[in-house]
N, C-alpha and C positions, 0 to 999 in steps of 0.2 A: 383532374388537372392533367392536361395532355402532356407526355414526356418532354415535349419541346419547350413547355411552360415551367419546367422544373427548375430551382435554382440551381447553379452550377455547383459542384464541390471542387474546392481547390485545397491549398496548403495554408496553414496558418503562418504568418510571418512575424518576425520579432516586433516589428512596428504595432502590430495588432494584440501584442498582449494586454494592455488595458481592456480591450473588449472581451478578452478571454477571461480576465480578472473579474469583469463585471458580471459574466455569467456564474462564476464561482459564487460572488456575493449574493446575488439573486436567489440561488438554490441553497444557500446557507452552508456550502462545504466548506472544507478547511484548508484547500490549497493557496499558496502564495505564487508570487512571480517566480521564485528559484525552482519551484516544481515544474511549471510550466517550461522553464528554460532546460530542464533535463529532458523532458519529451521532445523539444525541438531538436536538442543536440544528439540524443541517442536513439530516438525513434522518429515517428511522423505524427503530426496533427493535422487532421483535415478540418476544414471550416466550409460554413456555407454562409454567404454575405447577403445581405439585403438590406436597403435603405441606407446604403454607405457605413454599415457596421457587420461585424461577425455576430451572426444570431444563432449558430449552431456549431459545435464542435464533436470530435471523437479522435482518440489517439491510440496508437499502437506503439509498443516498446519490446524488441525483441532481447531475449535472453539465451545466451550461450549455444545458439544453434539449435535448441530444443523446441522452445516455445515463445510465444509472445503474449503479452498483455494487451488486453483491450479495455480501454476505460475513458474516463471525460467526456462521456457521452452527454452533452448538456445542450438544451435548447431555450433560447428566451421565451419567457411566458407568453408573449403576443405572437410567436410563432409555432406554438406546438400544435398537436393534432393535425399537423399537416405531412406527417410521414417523413420529416427530416431526420430523426433520430433512427428509424428503421433504415434508411438508405445509408446513413453514414454506419452503421453497424455492419451492414452487409458488404459493403465496400471494405471495411476492415478485416472482415472474415476473409473474403476473398483474396485480399493481398496477402494476409498471413499464410493462408495454405498455398498460395502461389510460391510464396518463399520456402516452403517446405517445413513450415512450424506449425505447432499446435496452439490453436487460439484457446486461450485461457481469460477467464474474468472473474471477478467477486461480485455476486449480485445481490442487491436487496430483494426483500420478498416479492415486491412488485415487478421488478426487473427479472426475477427467475421465471416469472409466468411468460414472459416475452422470450427469453433465451432459450427455453426447453423446446419449444416448437421448431427453432431454427436449428437443433441438434446438439445443443450443450446440455451435459450431464452433471449431475450433482457428485462432488467428491467428497468435500467436509465443510463444516460449518464454524463459523466463529462469531463473537458477539463484539461491538464496540462498548467499552467501558469507560464512563466519564467521571471525574472528580474535580469540583471547582477549587478544593484545597486539600490535597491527599494528607492522612494524617501516618506516620510511621514509627514504630518504636526501634529501640537501639539494639534489637538483639544480633547475635552474632551466630554464624553458621560454622561448625568446627572444619578445620582443615580447607576451608573456602577463602581465598583473598581476591578482593576486586582491584583491577588496575585501569589506568587510563592508557587507551591505544597511542602509539606514536608510530613515525616511519619505520622503525626497525621490525615491529611485530605486526604491521599493517598487511603485508603479503600473506602471512599466516592466517590471519584473521579473515581475509577475504576468501581462502580456500576453506576455511572452516564453515563459512556461510554458504559457499557454493555447494559443498557437500551435503548440507542440511536442505537446502533449497532445491536442489537437484539440478541446477543451471546456474552458469556465471552470471551474476549481476555486480561484478566489482565496480564498474564505472558508476552505477547508481549509489551504491553505499559508500564510494569514496567521496562523491559528491556532496553526501549528507554529512561528511566529517564536519564537525565545529558548528552545524547549524544549531545544536543546543549545546551551550557551554558545559564542558564536564561530562557530557554524556557519551561519549565513544568509550565504551566500557567492555571489558572482558574478564572472566572469571578463571582462575588457577586453582587446582587440586592437586597437590603434590608437583608442582611445576608443569603440569599438563593442562591445555586449555579445556575447560569443560563449558564454556558459555560465553555469549556476545550478546551485548545490547547497545542498539544504537537511537538515536532520536532527532527529531526535526521541529522546527517553529512551524506555526501554523496561523491561519487567519483568524481562528476561533479559539484554538488551544494548541498547547505543545503536544507533541504525538511521539509516545515512545515505542520502538519497534524499528526493526526486526528484534525479537528476543529468541535465541536459540539457546537451548541449555539442555545438560545430560539428566537432569532430574529436578523436580520441584524445588528442593533445598538452593540448588543454583540459581534457578530462575528468581526465586524471591530474594535472595543476596542481591544480585543485580538490579532488581527492581527497588529493593529497600535503600541501596547506595543512590539510585538515581532520584528517587523521590524526595529524599532528603534535600535536594538542591534544585530539581526542576521547577520553574516558574508555572503555577496553575492558572487556569484549567489545565488538566491533562486528559488525553484520550490514550486508551490501550485497545488494540483489537486483539482479542485472547481467543485462541481455540476452544470450543466447547467441551473438548475433552479433557481439558485442564481444570479439573473440579477443585482440587485443593488450593491451587493458585488463585482461582476465582473466588474462593471463599475468603481467603485471606486478603484480597484488594477489596472486597466488599467490606471487610473489617477496617480498611485503611479510608473508607469513604466513597469508594466507587459503586457506581450503579449502572445497569444495563441502559444503553441508549437506542442501539439498533442491530438487528441481526443481519449476517451476511452468509451466502452460499459459495464456496469455491466450485467454479464449474469449468469443465473443460470440453471441447469440440469434439464429438465422435468417440469419447472416452470418460469413464469414471475413476480411473486411477490416476492419482495426482503424482507429480515428480517429485515432491518433498517428502521428507522424513518426518512423519506424523509424530514421532516419539520425541525428537529434539524440537519441533516447530512450537513455540508457545505463542508468540505474537507475530503478525506480519507487519510488513512496513506500513501498509494501507492498503485499501481496495484499489487504489490507483497505481500501486507499484508491485503488489504480490507480497 
């Protein structure tokens, strides 16, 4: 196909969200309209149109002047193998680099083989764990108390998240507040914040994350509190290095669904604190 015959790449509009949601449903992904709204408001969503509808998308989301997430690369089944995903991805990379930011993405195994030749390098890996109806015990962790976030402590929690993530994403996690009733949580030990857990609703399952904690005990305490009330099924995207928490979650009924690799363009060192990062928001947000 000659360059002049290629469909144009434009910007997704709010009126086209039903088309974007249809792409998510076709792919079996978990995003809902509220997730697309965050991309439209805080980032950029690129779209390819054909036959009067959006048939392909890709999104970028800048964080704190350091990096920008690339995600939501979706192509309708009847328009695949036409190079649309590659064109969209290259456009996203060019735009992020032009803004002086580092492109970052979370790749499936199939995506990783595409992204490596483009210049992305592996940083670390995580696994999506899923449970239809998690089971949790009533154990208590000494010296740790779990609390619900409110307007008074929210600025401090945003700062805690930014320090662990390595960039400010306060607008995104603020928009997540209230998406899962009662799951805007933080943990205190001797009046000091030692962990944060948020969550959001999804098309397929409730999603818990980000989970940031000082240690395994704190991470489990936050998860135990959330899993007592969150509606199933539930997804958690847990860092592979958090072996003890994964074993505990498997005991609660979680099973591995799919692996991901965090990749950065031109570098392998991630911005985040690997010690405190237990679970990500999701591969679309980081």
